C-alpha positions as CSV (number, residue, x, y, z in Angstrom):
1,M,81.4,-57.8,9.2
2,S,81.6,-54.1,8.4
3,I,83.3,-51.3,9.9
4,G,80.0,-49.9,11.4
5,N,79.3,-53.0,12.8
6,M,82.6,-53.6,14.2
7,K,81.7,-49.9,15.9
8,V,78.0,-51.1,16.8
9,L,79.6,-54.1,18.7
10,Y,82.4,-51.9,20.6
11,L,79.9,-49.6,21.8
12,L,77.3,-51.8,22.7
13,C,80.2,-54.1,24.9
14,V,81.5,-50.7,26.6
15,F,78.4,-50.3,27.8
16,V,77.8,-53.6,29.2
17,L,81.4,-53.6,30.6
18,L,80.3,-49.7,32.2
19,Q,76.8,-51.3,33.5
20,Q,78.8,-54.2,35.2
21,V,82.1,-51.9,36.5
22,H,79.1,-49.5,38.3
23,A,77.3,-52.8,39.5
24,K,80.6,-53.5,41.2
25,A,81.3,-50.0,42.3
26,K,77.9,-50.0,44.5
27,A,79.2,-53.3,46.2
28,G,82.5,-51.7,47.1
29,Q,84.9,-53.7,44.8
30,V,86.1,-50.8,42.6
31,V,88.7,-48.6,43.1
32,K,87.6,-45.4,40.5
33,E,90.9,-44.1,40.6
34,D,92.2,-47.2,39.1
35,L,89.6,-47.4,35.8
36,P,91.4,-44.9,33.7
37,Y,94.5,-46.7,33.6
38,I,92.7,-50.5,33.1
39,A,89.6,-49.2,30.3
40,C,92.1,-49.6,27.3
41,D,93.4,-53.0,27.9
42,V,90.0,-54.5,29.2
43,C,88.3,-52.7,26.1
44,E,90.9,-54.8,23.8
45,A,90.8,-57.9,25.5
46,S,86.7,-57.6,25.3
47,I,86.7,-56.7,21.7
48,T,89.2,-59.6,20.6
49,E,87.3,-62.1,22.5
50,L,83.8,-60.8,20.9
51,Y,85.2,-60.2,17.7
52,S,86.8,-64.3,18.0
53,A,83.0,-65.1,19.3
54,T,81.3,-63.5,16.6
55,Q,83.8,-65.5,13.8
56,S,82.4,-68.6,15.6
57,A,79.2,-67.8,15.6
58,R,78.6,-66.7,12.2
59,S,80.4,-70.2,10.8
60,L,77.7,-71.9,12.6
61,Q,74.6,-70.1,10.8
62,P,73.5,-69.9,7.4
63,K,75.0,-67.6,5.0
64,N,77.6,-66.8,7.8
65,K,74.9,-64.0,8.7
66,L,74.0,-63.0,12.4
67,D,70.6,-61.4,13.3
68,E,70.8,-58.2,16.0
69,V,69.4,-60.3,18.7
70,D,72.8,-62.9,18.1
71,I,74.9,-60.5,18.4
72,V,73.3,-58.8,21.7
73,V,73.0,-62.3,22.8
74,L,77.0,-62.4,22.0
75,I,77.8,-59.4,23.9
76,E,75.7,-60.0,27.0
77,S,77.3,-63.7,27.2
78,I,81.0,-62.2,26.4
79,C,80.9,-60.0,29.6
80,N,79.3,-62.5,31.5
81,P,82.2,-64.9,33.8
82,A,80.2,-67.3,34.6
83,S,79.2,-67.8,30.9
84,T,81.0,-70.1,29.1
85,T,82.1,-67.2,26.3
86,G,82.9,-65.0,29.0
87,E,85.1,-67.2,31.0
88,W,88.0,-65.0,29.0
89,I,87.5,-62.6,32.0
90,R,88.4,-65.3,34.8
91,K,91.9,-66.4,32.8
92,I,93.2,-62.5,33.5
93,D,94.6,-60.6,36.4
94,I,95.0,-56.9,36.6
95,I,98.9,-56.1,38.5
96,E,100.5,-52.9,39.4
97,S,103.9,-51.9,38.4
98,T,106.0,-49.1,38.5
99,L,107.1,-47.9,35.0
100,K,109.6,-43.9,35.4
101,D,108.4,-43.7,38.4
102,K,104.4,-43.9,37.6
103,R,102.4,-46.0,38.5
104,V,101.2,-48.9,35.9
105,L,98.2,-51.1,35.8
106,S,98.2,-54.1,33.5
107,L,96.5,-57.2,32.2
108,I,98.0,-60.7,32.5
109,E,97.0,-64.6,32.2
110,P,98.6,-66.0,34.5
111,G,97.6,-69.4,34.3
112,G,94.1,-71.0,34.8
113,L,90.5,-69.7,36.0
114,A,90.1,-67.3,38.9
115,K,86.6,-67.2,40.7
116,C,85.5,-63.1,40.4
117,G,83.9,-61.1,42.9
């Protein structure tokens, strides 16, 4: 997969994640002030999962090629905790700690699957 394709995948995934954050914000479940602190970790985790899912999907295709529709479907499913591909979201938690008198939010994998929402 070329760097250009990875950038497009990254941007699409960020777009989908932002849409989900926006949808959750309407329900009052997101603390907007926390978003700058977790965005990088979430993006990194989502891109890692997306890359893995893309590699798996490519290995099942003739000549290891995916078309645009396949990639869009992967991006949508990777950001959906109810899908098999998006199950990784249910495996992570956000924890708050203090480091040098600053509030820090980070992702952890405590084990098991949590219920989203």
